[in-house]
ZAMARGU-4260 file (C-alpha; in steps of 0.2 Angstrom, whole numbers, plus 5000, padded with zeros to 4 digits):
<rodrens>
0) 4828/5087/5011 | 4836/5079/4998 | 4851/5090/5000 | 4858/5082/5014 | 4858/5065/5008
5) 4865/5070/4991 | 4879/5077/5004 | 4881/5061/5011 | 4883/5050/4997 | 4894/5060/4989
10) 4906/5060/5004 | 4904/5043/5004 | 4907/5042/4986 | 4922/5053/4985 | 4931/5043/5002
15) 4929/5026/4995 | 4938/5032/4978 | 4952/5040/4989 | 4952/5021/4999 | 4952/5014/4982
20) 4967/5027/4977 | 4977/5021/4992 | 4977/5005/4989 | 4982/5004/4971 | 4997/5014/4978
25) 5000/5003/4990 | 5001/4990/4977 | 5010/4996/4969 | 5023/5001/4983 | 5025/4982/4987
30) 5031/4977/4969 | 5045/4990/4971 | 5047/4984/4988 | 5049/4966/4982 | 5059/4971/4968
35) 5073/4981/4976 | 5074/4967/4992 | 5075/4955/4976 | 5089/4963/4969 | 5100/4964/4985
40) 5099/4982/4990 | 5092/4976/5007 | 5076/4979/5019 | 5082/5000/5020 | 5082/5004/5004
45) 5064/4996/5003 | 5057/5004/5018 | 5067/5021/5012 | 5057/5020/4995 | 5042/5014/5003
50) 5040/5031/5013 | 5041/5040/5001 | 5026/5032/4990 | 5016/5029/5004 | 5019/5037/5021
55) 5014/5028/5037 | 5014/5009/5027 | 5023/4995/5037 | 5034/4985/5028 | 5034/4962/5032
60) 5047/4953/5022 | 5049/4936/5018 | 5058/4924/5006 | 5049/4909/4998 | 5060/4897/4988
65) 5070/4909/4975 | 5057/4924/4978 | 5057/4938/4988 | 5040/4944/4996 | 5034/4957/5006
70) 5017/4963/5011 | 5013/4981/5016 | 4999/4986/5028 | 4993/5004/5029 | 4978/5014/5036
75) 4963/5016/5022 | 4966/5034/5023 | 4976/5047/5034 | 4962/5054/5043 | 4942/5053/5043
80) 4931/5038/5041 | 4940/5028/5032 | 4957/5028/5045 | 4952/5015/5052 | 4951/5001/5038
85) 4968/4993/5038 | 4972/4990/5018 | 4985/4978/5015 | 4997/4973/4999 | 5007/4958/4993
90) 5021/4955/4978 | 5033/4942/4974 | 5048/4944/4965 | 5062/4933/4959 | 5079/4934/4968
95) 5093/4941/4958 | 5084/4946/4943 | 5087/4961/4932
</rodrens>
């Protein structure tokens, strides 16, 4: 009787860890994309880099003063229970920075 409950909790814990890991990947990719755009390499270069890091993520960019900012969004998991969860990460970088 306890075995199904324990397996369910284990499955939920592993899925939550997967979503947490994907959020960290998304945040790192947002920082990379912001730096790429701020260096003047353009959106296509940032999208190409992003596709390699976090497949399925969508990039939106904006300029705020001297900052190049990006917002990335992606599903919480490629499939399964947390695929309906939408994750988002934001990052900004100073334009022309080295």
